N, C-alpha and C positions, 0 to 999 in steps of 0.2 A: 545185752544178749548178743551171742554170736550170730553174725548175719552172713557168713560165708559157707554154709553147709553145702550149697549149690552155687555154681558160677557158670555163666555162658561159655561154652567151649564145643568144638566139633560140630557146630551147627545145633547143638542141643544144650543140656544142662549137665555140667560135670560135678562130680562129688570127689574132691581131692582125697578126703579121709577114706573113701571106699574104692578109689581108683576105678570109677565107672562113669558112664555118661547116659543120661536119660534122652531117648530119642535122637541119637547122633545122625548127622547127614554126611559126615565124612569119617575116614578111618580112625578106628579106635580099637582097643583089645576086648573091653567088656562093656556091654550095654544093657540097659533095662528099658524095654519097649512098652510103651502105653497101649498101643493097639496096632492093628495091621494095615491101616491106611498108608499109602505109599509116602506121604509127607511125614510119616512118623516111623515107619519101619523100612529100613533099607539094609541090604546086605553089606555093611560096612564094618561090622564087629566080628571077632572070632567067636565070642560067646555072648548069647542073647538070653537074658532072662525075661519071662512074660508070664501072663496068667495061664493056668491050666485050661480055663475056658477058652482062651484065645490061641492056644498052641497050634491047633489044626490050621486055622486060617493064616497064622504067622508062618508056618512051615510052608504053605502054599506060596506065599509072598516072597520068602527069602530063600528058598531052595534047600537042597539037601547038604550043601557044603558047610552050612553054618551050624554050630552046636547050640541047640535051644534047651534051656533049662526052665521047665514050667513049675509054677507054684500055685497052690490053692489060695483062695481069698483069705486074707489075714495071717497067712503063714510068715513068720519072721525068719529071715535068713541073713547071714552076716556076710558082707562084702568089705573087707579090710576092717577098719574101725567104724564102720556104718552099719546100723541095723535097719534092714529094708523090709517092707511088706507091701503087698499089692491089694488094693480094694476097688469093688466095682465102680465104674464110672457111667455105665448105662448108655454110652454113646453108640457102640456096636457090640456084637458078641465078643466077650473077652477083654473089652476095653477096661483099662485099669488106671486108677490114681496111684501114684508112687509115694509112699510114706518113707521118709528117710530121717533117722534119728542119729545125731552125733553129739556126744557130751551132754546129753539131756535136753538138746534143742531139736525140735521136731519140725521138719518142712513136709508139705504135701504138695506134689505136682498134680494138678488135675488131669493133665491131657485134655482131650476133647471129652465133653460130658453132656448129659441131658437128664431132665428130671420127669419127662413124660413117659407115659405107658409104652412097653415095647415087649411083646411076648418072645422075642428072640434072644434076649440077654438078661443077665441079672441086674436088678435096679440099682441106681446110684446109692452110695452109702456115704453119709457125712462123716468125715474123719477129723476129729479136733486136732488142731496144730497151732504152733507158734507163727509159722509163715505159710501162707496159702498162695501158690502160684495158679492163677486161673486164667483160662482162655476168655476172650471177650469178642468172639466172632459176631455175636448178635447184641452187643451191648449198647442198644439204642431203645428208648422207651417205646418205640413203634412196634418192636418186635415182641409180640405176645401170641403164643400159640393156641389154637383151638385143640379140643381133645383129639387123640388119635382116632378113636372110634367114629367122630364126626367126619374127619378128613377121608378115612377109608370108605365110609358110606358115600361121600361125594364122588370118589373114584369109581365105586361100583355103579352109581347112577349114571355117571358120564359114560362109562363102558356100555351099559344097556341102551342108552339113547343112541350112541353111535352104532350099536349093532342093528338097532331098529331101522337105522337109516342105511344100512348095508356098507358101513365103514369100519375100517380097522382102527383100533384104539391104540395109539403108540405112546406109552408112558416112559418118559425119560427120568432116571434117577440114578444116584450113585450105585455102582455095581456091588458094592460090599457094604452091607448093613441096611441101607435104604431099601434096596430091592427086596430083601428077604423079610423086612419088617411089612412091607406092603403085601407080599405074598402070604404071609402069616395072618395078617389082619383081615384079608379078603375071605378067609375061611368062614367068617361069620355070615357071609352072604351066598356062598356057592361052593361047589366042589369041582367046578369046571377047570380044565387045563389051561395054562398060560404059556405063550411061547416067549422064549428069552433069548437074548443076544448071546454070542459066544463068550463075551467077557463076564456075563452074569451067571451062566450055567455052572461052571465048576465051583464057584463060591457058594451057590445055592446048594449044590451037592454036599459040599463040606458042612454046611448047617444042617442039612437033612441027616447026614451020617451021624451027627450028634443028638439026634432025636427032636429037632425043632420041627413042629408040624406047620406045613405050608401047603399051598395049592400045588397039585401036580404040574410039572413044567416039562416043556419039550423044546429042543433047540429049533431055531428057525430053519436051518438047513439051506441047502442049495437047490432042491428040487422046486419046480414050478407048481404053485398051488394058490388058492384064494385065501386071503386073510380077512375077508369081510366078516364083520361080527367078532373077531378075535381080539384079545389083549395081548400086546407085545411089550415086554419090558426091556429097556435097553439103556446104556450109559449115554449121557449128553453128547459125547463125542461122535457118536453114531449119527446123529442128526445131520452132520456136515459131510457125510460120506456116501459113496455110491451104493452102500448097502441099503439105503432107503428106497431105492427104485423098484423093489420087488413087491411092494405092499399095496399098490393101487390107491384107491381113495382112502385117505388117512386123516384122522384127527389127532393132533399132537397134544400132549400134556407134560408138565414137568412138576415133580414133587420136590419141594425144597422150601426152607424158611425164607429164601430171597423172595418167594412169591407173595409175601406180605406187602411188597411194594409193587403195584401194578405196572408201573413204567418198565420194571425189569422184564416182566413177561412180554410187553409189547415190543421192547427192544430186541429180544431174541426171536420174536415171531412164533412163540408157542400159542396154540389155540386156547389152552386152558392151563391155569396155574393152580396147584394144591399146596397149601401151607403146611408142609410136613417137614421138620427139621430133626436132625440127630444131634443138635446142639441145644444148650440151655437158652431159653428166651431171657429178656431183660428181668422180669420178676425172679426167674430161676437163678440167675446169676447173683442178684442182690441178696436173695434169701440164703443162698448157699454160703456166700461170703460171711454173712453174719452167723450162720449156724456153726461154721468151724471154730469160732471164737479166736480167730487169728489176730495176733497184735500188728502183724504186718501183712500186706497183700501186694503181690506182683502181678501184673496183667499183661498178656500178650495175644497177638492176633487181633484182627478187626479193629473195634473201637476202644482200644486200651486206654487212650488219651481221655475219652469221655468218662469211662468207668472210673478212672483214677481220680478225675476232677470231682465226680459225684461222691466217691468214698471220702476224699479229703474234706469236703464241705461238711461231712458227718463225723469228722474227727478221727478217721481211720488213717494210720500210716500207710499210704498207698503210693505206688510208683509203677511206671511201665518197666517191663523186663528188658534190660539192657540187651540189645542186639536182636530183639524179637522182630518177626515179620509183621507187615501191615495187613491191609485188607486181603481177604481170600477171595478166589473166583467163585462163580456160581456152582462150578463143578466140584467144589470141595464140600458141599453139603448135600 
C-alpha cells in the first residue's frame, strides 16, 4: 500500500500529488484548512480551501487578501492528481476532516475533533479510510467527558450562586468555538444577556450571522458600571491583564477538558473548573480510530506516544506523525 499520500512539510501535511498542504504554518501556494483556530489557519497560502460552514470565521481569521474557496460537506474537488473532500469534525463551527484519495489509497486527516453534543456545529462524521491521521490531545484514559448538558447546568448554577452573593461570574474559555458553545447551551436555562470580551464579540456575531441561536451578548465596554450578578465570557489570556480590574468582586471559572485534573485548576488559580472540551476524550479517540477501519494510524499532538502504544498492543499499525508537536497548552482547548 502506498504510504506517502501526505508527508510533513511547511508545518503541516503536504500532498505531492495535489500540490497542496493541509494546515500549513509557513508559506505555500495552496492550502486546505481544517478549521479557523490560529494554530491551524494562518495567512500563509495564496489560495485556501475550507468548508462552507467555516468560511465566515476563516475569512475573519485570514483577512481579505487571501483567496478562500469554500466546499460543502462531502463535495469532491480535484487538486492535481488528488481527489479531496471535507467532512464534519465537530470541533468548532466549520471544522473539517480532510479526505485525500490518490491512486485508490485514502487518507483522512482528522484535524481537531470531538464526538460530544454541540448545537453550534455539524456533528462529527466517521469517514472510512486506509490511513487515519488523528489528534491525541486528550489521549489518556483519565480524560472522559461528562455530557454537555450537565456541564452547562453546572455553569448556570455557579452563575446563579455568584449572583446571589453579589459577585461577577468570569468564565474563561477559548474565544472561538467554546464561548459560542456555552452561550448556545445556556439558552436552556435563561434568556439573560451575557457580557463578552472584545476577542469573543466579533466571533460570536459571525456565528449569529449564520443563524446559530445563543444568549444575547453585549461588549464589556469602557464605561464604569457594576458587574455584580453578571456573567462575563473572556479568553484565558484576559485573566493576566489589567482588563480584569473593572469587575469588582469576581469568581473565576475555566471551561476546558484540562479541568478533569484538579491540580491544573489550582495551579492557575481558577475558583472553579468546568470539564468541557472541544476535543475527543479517550473513549472517543479509541472508538473513532476503530470506526474508520484504517489499516494504519498516525497520531499527533498531546499523548500521541501513549495512543500509539495502546493501538500497537491491539495489533494496529500505528506510529506518531513525524514532526508533530507535543503537548498543547491549556489555552488551546
